[in-house]
C-alpha positions as CSV (number, residue, x, y, z in Angstrom):
1,X,-31.1,18.1,28.6
2,X,-27.9,18.5,26.7
3,X,-24.8,20.3,27.9
4,X,-23.1,20.9,24.6
5,X,-19.7,22.5,24.1
6,X,-18.2,23.2,20.7
7,X,-15.4,25.0,19.0
8,X,-15.0,26.0,15.3
9,X,-12.1,26.9,13.2
10,X,-11.7,28.3,9.7
11,X,-8.8,26.1,8.7
12,X,-7.4,27.6,5.5
13,X,-10.9,28.1,4.1
14,X,-12.2,24.7,5.4
15,X,-14.6,24.7,8.4
16,X,-13.6,22.4,11.3
17,X,-16.0,21.9,14.1
18,X,-15.5,19.8,17.3
19,X,-18.6,19.2,19.5
20,X,-19.2,17.2,22.7
21,X,-22.1,16.7,25.0
22,X,-24.8,15.8,22.5
23,X,-24.0,12.3,21.4
24,X,-22.5,9.3,23.3
25,X,-22.7,11.0,26.6
26,X,-21.9,7.9,28.6
27,X,-18.4,7.6,27.0
28,X,-15.4,8.8,28.9
29,X,-14.8,11.1,26.0
30,X,-16.9,11.6,22.9
31,X,-16.4,14.2,20.2
32,X,-18.3,14.7,16.9
33,X,-15.6,16.0,14.5
34,X,-16.8,17.7,11.3
35,X,-14.4,18.7,8.5
36,X,-16.4,20.4,5.7
37,X,-19.4,18.2,5.5
38,X,-17.6,15.0,6.6
39,X,-18.5,14.0,10.2
40,X,-17.0,11.3,12.4
41,X,-18.1,10.3,15.9
42,X,-14.9,9.7,18.0
43,X,-15.2,8.0,21.4
44,X,-12.6,7.0,24.0
45,X,-13.3,4.7,26.9
46,X,-11.1,3.0,29.4
47,X,-11.7,0.3,32.0
48,X,-11.7,1.6,35.6
49,X,-9.3,-1.1,36.8
50,X,-5.8,-1.8,35.7
51,X,-4.6,-5.4,35.2
52,X,-1.4,-5.7,37.3
53,X,-0.3,-8.7,35.2
54,X,0.0,-6.7,32.0
55,X,3.4,-5.6,30.8
56,X,1.9,-3.5,27.9
57,X,-0.7,-0.8,27.3
58,X,-3.9,-2.6,26.0
59,X,-5.1,0.1,23.6
60,X,-7.3,-0.9,20.6
61,X,-8.3,1.6,17.9
62,X,-11.1,1.0,15.4
63,X,-11.9,3.3,12.5
64,X,-15.2,2.2,11.0
65,X,-16.8,3.4,7.8
66,X,-20.6,3.2,7.5
67,X,-21.9,2.8,4.0
68,X,-24.9,5.1,4.8
69,X,-22.4,7.9,5.3
70,X,-22.0,8.1,1.5
71,X,-25.6,7.2,0.7
72,X,-24.7,3.6,-0.2
73,X,-26.0,0.1,0.7
74,X,-23.1,-2.3,1.3
75,X,-22.2,-4.8,-1.3
76,X,-22.1,-8.5,-0.7
77,X,-24.7,-11.0,0.3
78,X,-25.5,-9.8,3.8
79,X,-25.8,-6.1,2.9
80,X,-24.3,-4.9,6.1
81,X,-20.8,-3.8,7.2
82,X,-18.7,-6.8,8.2
83,X,-15.0,-7.4,8.7
84,X,-12.8,-4.3,8.4
85,X,-11.7,-3.3,4.9
86,X,-8.0,-2.6,4.1
87,X,-8.8,1.1,4.2
88,X,-10.4,0.8,7.7
89,X,-7.4,-1.1,9.0
90,X,-4.9,1.4,7.6
91,X,-6.8,4.4,9.0
92,X,-7.1,2.6,12.4
93,X,-3.3,2.3,12.4
94,X,-3.0,5.9,11.3
95,X,-4.8,7.0,14.5
96,X,-3.1,4.4,16.8
97,X,0.5,5.2,15.9
98,X,0.7,8.9,17.0
99,X,-1.6,8.5,20.0
100,X,-0.3,5.3,21.7
101,X,3.1,6.8,22.8
102,X,1.4,9.7,24.5
103,X,-0.4,7.7,27.1
104,X,1.4,7.6,30.5
105,X,3.9,4.8,30.6
106,X,2.3,3.4,33.8
107,X,-1.3,3.5,32.5
108,X,-2.3,-0.1,31.9
109,X,-6.1,0.2,31.8
110,X,-7.7,-1.4,28.8
111,X,-8.6,1.5,26.5
112,X,-10.6,1.6,23.3
113,X,-10.9,4.3,20.6
114,X,-13.7,4.1,18.1
115,X,-14.1,6.5,15.2
116,X,-17.3,6.0,13.2
117,X,-17.8,7.8,9.9
118,X,-21.4,9.1,10.0
119,X,-21.3,11.5,7.0
120,X,-19.0,11.7,4.0
121,X,-19.1,14.6,1.6
122,X,-16.9,12.9,-1.0
123,X,-14.2,15.5,-0.7
124,X,-12.9,15.9,2.9
125,X,-10.8,13.2,4.4
126,X,-12.5,11.2,7.2
127,X,-9.1,9.9,8.3
128,X,-7.8,13.3,9.2
129,X,-11.2,14.2,10.8
130,X,-11.0,11.0,12.8
131,X,-7.5,11.6,14.1
132,X,-8.3,15.1,15.2
133,X,-11.6,13.9,16.8
134,X,-9.9,11.0,18.6
135,X,-7.2,13.4,20.0
136,X,-9.9,15.7,21.2
137,X,-11.9,12.9,22.8
138,X,-8.9,11.5,24.7
139,X,-8.0,15.1,25.9
140,X,-11.4,15.8,27.4
141,X,-11.8,12.3,28.8
142,X,-9.4,13.0,31.6
143,X,-7.2,10.1,30.7
144,X,-3.4,10.4,31.3
145,X,-2.9,11.4,27.6
146,X,0.0,13.8,27.0
147,X,-1.6,15.4,24.0
148,X,-3.4,16.9,22.3
149,X,-2.2,16.1,18.8
150,X,-3.4,17.3,15.5
151,X,-3.0,16.0,11.9
152,X,-3.0,17.3,8.4
153,X,-2.8,15.9,4.9
154,X,-0.3,17.7,2.5
155,X,-0.2,17.7,-1.3
156,X,2.5,19.2,-3.6
157,X,1.8,20.6,-7.0
158,X,3.4,23.3,-9.2
159,X,6.0,23.9,-6.5
160,X,3.5,24.7,-3.8
161,X,2.3,22.7,-0.8
162,X,-1.4,22.1,-0.5
163,X,-3.1,21.8,2.9
164,X,-5.8,19.1,3.1
165,X,-6.1,18.7,-0.7
166,X,-9.4,17.5,-2.2
167,X,-9.6,14.2,-4.1
168,X,-9.2,16.0,-7.4
169,X,-6.2,17.9,-6.1
170,X,-4.6,14.7,-4.8
171,X,-5.0,13.1,-8.3
172,X,-2.8,15.9,-9.7
173,X,-0.5,16.0,-6.8
174,X,3.1,14.8,-6.7
175,X,2.7,14.0,-3.0
176,X,0.2,12.5,-0.5
177,X,1.5,13.0,3.0
178,X,-0.1,12.8,6.4
179,X,1.7,14.3,9.3
180,X,0.7,14.2,13.0
181,X,2.2,15.8,16.0
182,X,2.0,17.8,19.2
183,X,2.9,21.4,19.9
184,X,6.5,20.5,20.4
185,X,7.2,18.2,17.5
186,X,6.2,15.6,14.8
187,X,5.1,12.1,15.9
188,X,4.0,10.4,12.8
189,X,4.4,10.7,9.0
190,X,2.9,8.5,6.3
191,X,3.4,9.4,2.6
192,X,3.6,8.5,-1.0
193,X,5.6,10.7,-3.4
194,X,6.7,10.9,-7.1
195,X,10.4,10.8,-6.6
196,X,10.6,14.1,-4.6
197,X,13.8,15.4,-3.0
198,X,14.7,15.2,0.7
199,X,14.3,19.0,0.9
200,X,10.7,18.9,-0.4
201,X,9.7,16.0,1.8
202,X,11.1,17.7,4.9
203,X,9.4,20.9,3.8
204,X,6.1,19.1,3.5
205,X,6.4,17.7,7.0
206,X,7.2,21.1,8.5
207,X,4.4,22.7,6.5
208,X,1.8,20.2,7.7
209,X,3.0,20.4,11.3
210,X,2.9,24.2,11.3
211,X,-0.5,24.4,9.7
212,X,-2.1,22.0,12.3
213,X,-1.0,24.0,15.3
214,X,-4.3,26.0,15.2
215,X,-6.2,22.7,15.6
216,X,-4.3,21.9,18.8
217,X,-5.3,25.3,20.1
218,X,-9.0,24.6,19.4
219,X,-8.8,21.2,21.1
220,X,-7.3,22.9,24.2
221,X,-10.1,25.4,24.1
222,X,-12.7,22.6,23.9
223,X,-11.0,20.9,26.9
224,X,-11.2,24.1,28.9
225,X,-14.9,24.0,28.5
226,X,-15.7,20.3,28.9
227,X,-12.8,18.2,30.2
228,X,-13.5,15.7,32.9
229,X,-11.4,15.2,36.1
230,X,-8.0,13.8,35.4
231,X,-7.4,10.1,36.2
232,X,-4.8,9.4,38.8
233,X,-1.9,7.2,37.7
234,X,0.3,5.8,40.4
235,X,3.9,5.5,39.2
236,X,5.6,2.4,40.4
237,X,8.4,2.8,42.9
238,X,11.5,0.8,42.2
239,X,11.5,-2.4,44.3
240,X,13.8,-2.6,47.3
241,X,15.9,-5.2,45.6
242,X,16.4,-3.0,42.5
243,X,19.9,-2.0,43.2
244,X,21.1,-5.6,43.6
245,X,19.1,-6.7,40.5
246,X,20.6,-3.8,38.5
247,X,24.1,-4.8,39.4
248,X,23.6,-8.4,38.5
249,X,21.7,-7.6,35.3
250,X,24.3,-5.2,34.0
251,X,27.0,-7.7,34.7
252,X,25.0,-10.5,33.0
253,X,23.6,-8.6,30.0
254,X,26.5,-6.5,28.8
255,X,28.5,-9.4,27.4
256,X,25.4,-11.0,25.9
257,X,24.5,-7.8,23.9
258,X,27.9,-8.2,22.2
259,X,26.8,-11.5,20.6
260,X,26.2,-10.6,16.9
261,X,24.0,-13.4,15.8
262,X,20.4,-12.8,16.7
263,X,19.3,-16.3,17.6
264,X,22.3,-17.0,19.9
265,X,21.9,-13.6,21.5
266,X,18.1,-14.2,22.1
267,X,18.7,-17.7,23.5
268,X,21.3,-16.3,25.9
269,X,19.1,-13.4,26.9
270,X,16.1,-15.6,27.6
271,X,18.2,-17.9,29.8
272,X,19.6,-15.0,31.7
273,X,16.2,-13.4,32.2
274,X,14.8,-16.7,33.6
275,X,17.7,-17.1,36.0
276,X,17.4,-13.5,37.3
277,X,13.6,-13.7,37.7
278,X,14.0,-17.1,39.5
279,X,16.6,-15.7,41.9
280,X,14.8,-12.5,42.9
281,X,11.2,-13.8,42.9
282,X,12.2,-16.3,45.7
283,X,13.2,-13.3,47.8
284,X,10.4,-10.8,47.3
285,X,8.0,-9.3,44.8
286,X,6.5,-10.9,41.7
287,X,7.9,-11.9,38.4
288,X,6.2,-9.1,36.5
289,X,7.9,-6.4,38.6
290,X,11.2,-8.1,38.1
291,X,10.7,-8.4,34.3
292,X,9.8,-4.7,34.1
293,X,13.1,-3.9,35.9
294,X,15.0,-6.2,33.6
295,X,13.6,-4.6,30.5
296,X,14.5,-1.1,31.7
297,X,18.1,-2.2,32.5
298,X,18.5,-3.9,29.1
299,X,17.3,-0.7,27.4
300,X,19.8,1.4,29.4
301,X,22.6,-1.0,28.5
302,X,21.9,-1.0,24.7
303,X,21.2,2.8,24.4
304,X,24.1,3.8,26.7
305,X,26.5,1.7,24.8
306,X,25.5,3.1,21.4
307,X,25.7,6.7,22.7
308,X,29.0,6.2,24.4
309,X,30.9,4.1,21.9
310,X,29.1,4.6,18.5
311,X,29.1,0.8,18.2
312,X,25.9,-1.2,17.8
313,X,24.7,-4.7,18.9
314,X,26.1,-6.4,15.8
315,X,29.4,-4.5,15.9
316,X,28.5,-2.0,13.1
317,X,29.1,1.7,13.3
318,X,26.2,4.1,13.1
319,X,26.1,4.4,9.3
320,X,26.9,0.9,7.9
321,X,24.3,-1.1,6.0
322,X,24.4,-4.8,6.7
323,X,25.7,-7.2,4.0
324,X,23.3,-7.5,1.1
325,X,22.7,-10.6,-1.1
326,X,20.5,-10.5,-4.2
327,X,19.1,-13.3,-6.3
328,X,16.5,-13.3,-9.0
329,X,14.7,-15.9,-11.1
330,X,14.8,-18.4,-8.2
331,X,11.5,-20.1,-8.9
332,X,11.3,-21.6,-12.4
333,X,7.5,-21.5,-13.0
334,X,6.8,-18.2,-11.3
335,X,6.4,-15.2,-13.6
336,X,9.0,-13.2,-11.5
337,X,10.9,-13.9,-8.3
338,X,13.6,-12.5,-6.1
339,X,15.4,-13.4,-2.9
340,X,16.6,-10.3,-1.0
341,X,18.7,-10.8,2.1
342,X,20.1,-8.0,4.2
343,X,21.9,-9.2,7.3
344,X,19.4,-11.4,9.1
345,X,16.4,-10.0,7.3
346,X,15.2,-11.9,4.2
347,X,12.2,-11.9,1.9
348,X,11.1,-14.1,-1.0
349,X,9.1,-11.9,-3.3
350,X,7.1,-13.2,-6.3
351,X,5.3,-11.4,-9.1
352,X,2.3,-12.9,-10.9
353,X,0.8,-11.4,-14.1
354,X,-2.9,-11.6,-14.6
355,X,-5.7,-10.2,-16.7
356,X,-8.2,-7.5,-16.0
357,X,-10.5,-10.1,-14.5
358,X,-8.0,-10.5,-11.7
359,X,-8.3,-6.9,-10.6
360,X,-9.2,-6.2,-7.0
361,X,-12.7,-4.9,-6.6
362,X,-12.9,-2.4,-3.7
363,X,-16.3,-1.3,-2.2
364,X,-15.5,2.1,-0.7
365,X,-17.3,5.2,0.3
366,X,-16.1,6.7,-2.9
367,X,-17.8,4.0,-4.9
368,X,-16.7,0.7,-6.4
369,X,-13.0,0.9,-7.5
370,X,-10.6,-1.4,-9.3
371,X,-7.0,-1.9,-8.4
372,X,-4.5,-3.4,-10.9
373,X,-1.5,-3.5,-8.6
374,X,-1.7,-5.7,-5.5
375,X,1.0,-6.2,-2.9
376,X,0.6,-8.7,-0.1
377,X,3.0,-9.1,2.8
378,X,3.2,-12.2,5.0
379,X,5.1,-12.5,8.3
380,X,5.1,-16.1,9.4
381,X,6.2,-16.9,13.0
382,X,9.1,-19.0,11.8
383,X,10.8,-15.8,10.5
384,X,11.6,-14.9,14.1
385,X,12.1,-18.4,15.4
386,X,8.7,-18.5,17.1
387,X,5.7,-20.8,17.2
388,X,2.6,-18.7,16.5
389,X,-0.9,-18.8,15.3
390,X,-1.5,-19.0,11.6
391,X,-4.8,-17.3,10.7
392,X,-6.2,-14.3,8.9
393,X,-4.0,-11.4,7.9
394,X,-3.0,-9.1,10.8
395,X,-3.1,-5.4,10.9
396,X,0.7,-5.2,10.9
397,X,0.9,-7.2,7.7
398,X,-1.7,-5.0,6.0
399,X,0.2,-1.9,7.1
400,X,3.7,-3.1,6.0
401,X,2.2,-4.3,2.7
402,X,0.7,-0.9,2.0
403,X,3.9,0.9,2.8
404,X,5.7,-1.3,0.2
405,X,2.9,-0.7,-2.2
406,X,3.2,3.1,-1.8
407,X,7.0,2.8,-2.3
408,X,6.6,1.0,-5.7
409,X,3.4,2.5,-7.1
410,X,5.0,5.8,-8.3
411,X,7.4,4.0,-10.6
412,X,4.8,1.8,-12.3
413,X,4.0,2.9,-15.8
414,X,0.5,3.5,-17.1
415,X,-1.3,0.2,-17.5
416,X,-2.1,1.0,-21.2
417,X,1.6,0.3,-21.8
418,X,1.6,-2.9,-19.8
419,X,-2.0,-4.0,-19.3
420,X,-1.4,-6.8,-16.9
421,X,-2.9,-7.0,-13.4
422,X,0.1,-7.3,-11.0
423,X,0.1,-9.3,-7.8
424,X,3.3,-9.2,-5.7
425,X,3.6,-11.4,-2.6
426,X,6.4,-10.9,-0.1
427,X,7.1,-13.9,2.2
428,X,9.3,-12.8,5.1
429,X,11.5,-15.8,5.8
430,X,13.9,-14.2,8.3
431,X,13.4,-11.0,10.2
432,X,15.8,-8.8,12.3
433,X,14.8,-5.3,11.4
434,X,12.9,-3.6,8.6
435,X,11.2,-6.5,6.7
436,X,9.0,-3.9,5.0
437,X,12.0,-2.3,3.4
438,X,13.3,-5.7,2.4
439,X,9.9,-6.1,0.8
440,X,10.4,-2.9,-1.2
441,X,13.8,-4.0,-2.5
442,X,12.5,-7.5,-3.3
443,X,9.4,-6.2,-5.0
444,X,11.5,-4.0,-7.3
445,X,13.7,-6.9,-8.2
446,X,10.8,-9.3,-8.7
447,X,8.9,-6.9,-11.0
448,X,12.0,-6.4,-13.2
449,X,12.6,-10.2,-13.3
450,X,9.0,-10.6,-14.5
451,X,9.5,-8.1,-17.3
452,X,7.4,-5.3,-15.8
453,X,8.7,-2.0,-17.2
454,X,9.0,0.0,-14.0
455,X,10.6,3.4,-14.5
456,X,13.5,2.9,-12.1
457,X,14.6,0.4,-9.4
458,X,13.4,1.2,-5.9
459,X,15.1,0.5,-2.5
460,X,14.2,1.2,1.1
461,X,16.0,1.5,4.4
462,X,14.9,1.9,8.0
463,X,16.6,4.5,10.3
464,X,16.6,4.6,14.1
465,X,17.2,7.1,16.8
466,X,18.7,7.0,20.3
467,X,18.0,10.3,22.2
468,X,18.9,11.2,25.7
469,X,18.1,14.8,26.6
470,X,19.8,16.9,23.9
471,X,22.2,14.1,22.9
472,X,21.1,11.9,20.0
473,X,22.5,9.5,17.3
474,X,20.7,8.4,14.2
475,X,21.2,4.7,13.2
476,X,21.2,3.4,9.6
477,X,19.5,0.1,8.8
478,X,18.3,-0.7,12.3
479,X,18.0,-4.2,13.9
480,X,14.9,-5.4,15.5
481,X,16.3,-4.8,19.0
482,X,17.3,-1.2,18.0
483,X,13.8,-0.6,16.8
484,X,12.3,-2.0,20.0
485,X,14.7,-0.2,22.3
486,X,15.1,3.0,20.3
487,X,13.0,6.2,19.9
488,X,12.2,6.3,16.2
489,X,11.3,4.1,13.3
490,X,12.0,6.2,10.2
491,X,11.6,4.3,6.9
492,X,12.5,5.9,3.5
493,X,12.1,4.3,0.1
494,X,12.9,5.7,-3.3
495,X,15.0,5.7,-6.5
496,X,18.4,7.3,-7.1
497,X,16.4,10.4,-8.1
498,X,14.1,10.9,-5.2
499,X,11.8,9.6,-2.4
500,X,8.7,7.5,-3.3
501,X,7.5,6.8,0.3
502,X,8.3,8.0,3.8
503,X,7.0,6.6,7.0
504,X,8.0,7.8,10.5
505,X,6.9,6.8,14.0
506,X,8.3,8.5,17.0
507,X,8.2,7.1,20.6
508,X,9.3,10.3,22.3
509,X,7.5,13.6,22.4
510,X,8.2,14.9,19.0
511,X,11.2,15.1,16.7
512,X,13.2,18.2,15.7
513,X,14.1,19.4,12.3
514,X,17.7,18.7,12.9
515,X,17.1,15.0,13.6
516,X,14.9,14.7,10.5
517,X,17.6,16.4,8.4
518,X,20.3,14.0,9.7
519,X,18.0,11.0,9.2
520,X,17.0,11.9,5.6
521,X,20.6,12.6,4.5
522,X,21.9,9.3,6.0
523,X,18.9,7.5,4.4
524,X,19.8,8.9,1.0
525,X,23.4,7.5,1.3
526,X,22.1,4.1,2.5
527,X,19.5,3.9,-0.2
528,X,22.0,4.6,-3.0
529,X,24.3,1.9,-1.6
530,X,21.5,-0.7,-1.6
531,X,20.5,0.3,-5.1
532,X,24.1,-0.2,-6.2
533,X,24.1,-3.7,-4.8
534,X,20.7,-4.5,-6.4
535,X,21.8,-3.1,-9.8
536,X,24.7,-5.5,-9.9
537,X,22.2,-8.3,-10.4
538,X,19.4,-6.6,-12.4
539,X,18.9,-2.9,-13.0
540,X,16.0,-2.8,-15.5
541,X,13.1,-4.9,-16.6
542,X,13.7,-7.9,-18.8
543,X,12.9,-7.4,-22.5
544,X,10.2,-10.0,-22.4
545,X,8.0,-11.8,-19.9
546,X,8.8,-15.4,-18.8
547,X,7.6,-18.4,-20.9
548,X,5.3,-19.3,-18.0
549,X,3.6,-15.8,-18.0
550,X,0.5,-15.2,-20.2
551,X,1.3,-13.5,-23.4
552,X,-0.5,-10.3,-24.0
553,X,-1.3,-8.4,-27.2
554,X,-3.0,-5.0,-27.2
555,X,-5.1,-3.6,-30.0
556,X,-6.7,-0.2,-30.1
557,X,-9.8,0.0,-32.2
558,X,-12.4,2.6,-33.0
559,X,-15.2,2.7,-30.5
560,X,-17.7,2.2,-33.3
561,X,-16.2,-1.2,-34.0
562,X,-16.6,-2.6,-30.4
563,X,-20.1,-4.0,-31.2
564,X,-18.8,-5.8,-34.2
565,X,-16.0,-7.5,-32.2
566,X,-18.3,-8.5,-29.4
567,X,-21.2,-9.6,-31.7
568,X,-24.8,-10.3,-30.8
569,X,-24.9,-11.8,-27.3
570,X,-21.1,-12.0,-27.3
571,X,-21.2,-14.6,-30.1
572,X,-18.3,-13.2,-32.1
573,X,-15.9,-12.7,-29.2
574,X,-16.7,-16.2,-27.9
575,X,-15.9,-17.6,-31.3
576,X,-12.6,-15.9,-31.3
577,X,-11.7,-17.3,-27.9
578,X,-12.8,-20.8,-28.8
579,X,-10.9,-20.9,-32.1
580,X,-7.7,-19.2,-30.9
581,X,-7.5,-20.6,-27.4
582,X,-6.8,-17.1,-26.1
583,X,-8.7,-14.9,-23.7
584,X,-10.0,-11.6,-25.2
585,X,-11.1,-8.6,-23.2
586,X,-12.3,-5.3,-24.5
587,X,-13.0,-2.0,-22.6
588,X,-15.3,0.8,-23.3
589,X,-12.6,2.9,-24.9
590,X,-11.8,0.2,-27.6
591,X,-8.7,-1.2,-26.0
592,X,-8.6,-4.9,-26.7
593,X,-6.3,-7.1,-24.6
594,X,-5.5,-10.6,-25.8
595,X,-4.1,-13.0,-23.2
596,X,-2.7,-16.3,-24.5
597,X,-0.5,-19.1,-23.2
598,X,1.5,-19.1,-26.4
599,X,2.4,-16.4,-29.0
600,X,0.8,-18.5,-31.7
601,X,-2.6,-18.5,-30.0
602,X,-2.3,-14.7,-29.5
603,X,-1.5,-14.1,-33.2
604,X,-4.5,-16.2,-34.3
605,X,-6.8,-14.1,-32.1
606,X,-5.2,-10.9,-33.3
607,X,-5.7,-11.8,-37.0
608,X,-9.4,-12.7,-36.4
609,X,-9.9,-9.3,-34.7
610,X,-8.1,-7.4,-37.4
611,X,-10.2,-9.1,-40.0
612,X,-13.3,-7.9,-38.2
613,X,-12.3,-4.3,-37.7
614,X,-10.2,-3.8,-40.9
615,X,-11.7,-1.7,-43.7
616,X,-11.5,-3.3,-47.3
617,X,-8.8,-1.8,-49.4
618,X,-9.6,-1.3,-53.1
619,X,-7.3,-3.3,-55.3
620,X,-6.4,-5.8,-52.5
621,X,-7.0,-9.5,-52.8
622,X,-8.7,-11.5,-50.0
623,X,-9.7,-15.0,-49.4
624,X,-13.4,-15.5,-48.6
625,X,-16.3,-17.9,-48.4
626,X,-19.3,-17.9,-50.6
627,X,-22.3,-17.5,-48.2
628,X,-25.1,-17.0,-50.7
629,X,-25.8,-17.3,-54.5
630,X,-28.4,-15.4,-56.5
631,X,-29.3,-14.9,-60.1
632,X,-27.3,-11.7,-60.2
633,X,-24.1,-13.0,-58.5
634,X,-22.6,-14.4,-55.3
635,X,-22.1,-12.9,-51.8
636,X,-18.7,-13.6,-50.3
637,X,-17.7,-13.3,-46.7
638,X,-14.1,-12.2,-47.1
639,X,-13.0,-10.0,-44.1
640,X,-14.2,-11.3,-40.8
641,X,-17.9,-10.6,-40.8
642,X,-17.9,-8.4,-43.9
643,X,-19.7,-9.5,-47.1
644,X,-19.3,-8.3,-50.6
645,X,-21.0,-8.9,-53.9
646,X,-19.4,-10.6,-56.8
647,X,-21.7,-9.6,-59.7
648,X,-22.3,-12.4,-62.2
649,X,-20.3,-10.4,-64.7
650,X,-17.3,-10.5,-62.5
651,X,-17.2,-14.3,-62.1
652,X,-15.4,-15.2,-65.3
653,X,-14.0,-13.5,-68.4
654,X,-16.6,-15.1,-70.6
655,X,-20.3,-14.7,-70.2
656,X,-21.9,-16.8,-67.3
657,X,-25.5,-18.0,-67.6
658,X,-25.9,-19.1,-64.0
659,X,-24.0,-18.2,-60.9
660,X,-23.9,-21.8,-59.7
661,X,-22.1,-22.8,-62.9
662,X,-19.0,-21.1,-61.3
663,X,-19.5,-21.0,-57.5
664,X,-21.7,-22.6,-54.9
665,X,-22.4,-21.8,-51.2
666,X,-19.5,-22.9,-49.0
667,X,-16.8,-22.5,-51.7
668,X,-13.6,-20.8,-50.7
669,X,-12.5,-18.3,-53.3
670,X,-10.1,-15.4,-53.8
671,X,-11.6,-12.1,-54.5
672,X,-10.4,-8.6,-55.3
673,X,-12.0,-5.4,-54.0
674,X,-12.9,-3.3,-57.0
675,X,-15.1,-0.6,-55.4
676,X,-17.6,0.6,-52.8
677,X,-20.9,2.0,-53.8
678,X,-22.7,5.0,-52.2
679,X,-24.4,2.8,-49.6
680,X,-21.1,1.4,-48.4
681,X,-21.6,-2.0,-50.2
682,X,-18.4,-3.6,-51.3
683,X,-18.0,-4.7,-54.9
684,X,-15.8,-7.8,-55.5
685,X,-14.4,-9.6,-58.5
686,X,-13.1,-13.1,-59.0
687,X,-12.2,-12.7,-62.7
688,X,-9.6,-10.0,-61.8
689,X,-7.7,-12.2,-59.4
């Protein structure tokens, strides 16, 4: 009934198994990938007909986590999986980015990759498992896929690289890096690091690429057993009018690509394209064929000019960073704000300080998690002079926001030192290259403006590549056109001391060590230049938060006192909040956070809490309230909820017949602590005050 093929690999002590023929047999390609005890079903399907009107490759990638994989029932009202989570979106992009450039350039059939997590062991990464499985499924499907590729996660601890670290190892690691590539070179890198050097980062990339070669061998072995017939892709011949079109296009576009201002250049390009399409479509062929020819000619013009002259579209040389303008504190009532402009790329970045109740709740396969640092990136259509749809957050926005988050996260101090929840929002107001790196710079500035004690300022820069055969040039601080027409998008963020995030996407078949070395060394120079410009405006966190920000006071108490502060049914803590006007939160470890709109309100709450948790000091005088009178004395509430007894002999110097001759319930009196008996009862005196 089943024609099953499988391969297995002992991958540095971890079992990897790829199996096909048992499940999803109607798919063009289906592989059950298992890493340890984590299993992902990866399927690849393509429509049998190509749409001749498409000028792009219609590939969609979906990474889907099923709650049952971890023995969970989904949270929420409907109790079933719904819209993709941020983790699912990011892992979908992780699979898409290295695979997309390996499909044949003339393959325009709608293609869909679905990776469904069926079983999760809590240790082994389903993202790496999915990427390997998707590569295997595409390879055996017979599609024009120039793979296979493999991927690995790399950690770094105690001077050693760790292949596919466990969750526990990642928590202790200075690096979390994913690398993907073919036999010949690296295609994609995604990472977060704790200020590591360029040498260590490059070493990690090489280590991960080398250690994943055995996986590629196993995918090839599986394909030899089970691959389907290859799909035929007909390469388009150049139209008969191509020579005339090329001559006219080069003559038209070469002077336009010397216009430095993006909007003027784009307007001129659009007019020229329309005129050329109109001219040649009247003679023969259709507009799409002509548009494809025009795109290729434009690409040749830009790339050839850079390789030949070393000059770029905006007139810069290969290594110059565009002009930078930095402003902070631009919005009066916002807790922290910055306007970062680099050339024609600009971001308004704001920081909002909140309480622990503002933390992001995450329902993941690893359980319910809380996140205290949120970074949201928005890319409105006006930033590129377009009219577009405004709707839910796109995958690109999620991905760019996460890259900026990874860049900043390593320099945030422990939240015990600064127990605010942080929400940063980056609004891209102009875009012409690397708005994600502008977000990194703006976030660093905005956090410092808000008084968030980050360890060091962080900046980021995007590098590009033009490669023809063995000749190549690396571009610093790329423009949007250079990103679109180039061969690499290489983004590096970090401090003056080291790298905090590295992201790389390659559009050609792999990248050499020499190119990565050049890109990293040039990125270091550029990053230090950008940091120097930022530091001229602000180079460390402000001493205090803005007047508009909530004031916070932290108190650490003994765990045994938590119940006293909260009170029965929360009565005591509610009373503190009502009387002080502050918001009081307490965790299971005894850390109390007081959030108040004014310092005065916070101090009132602090005093009330201190009164509750403080221990009476013998010989110290307190003010208290008489709460009960008896024949033998009066009970006085003098330290928060603490009561002590003033014996009748301690009311006055002379003999007292009745307690009520001296004090009555409700009286405010000053008392002195004169002792504590064996049962912990406090002895007070009025006459000794």
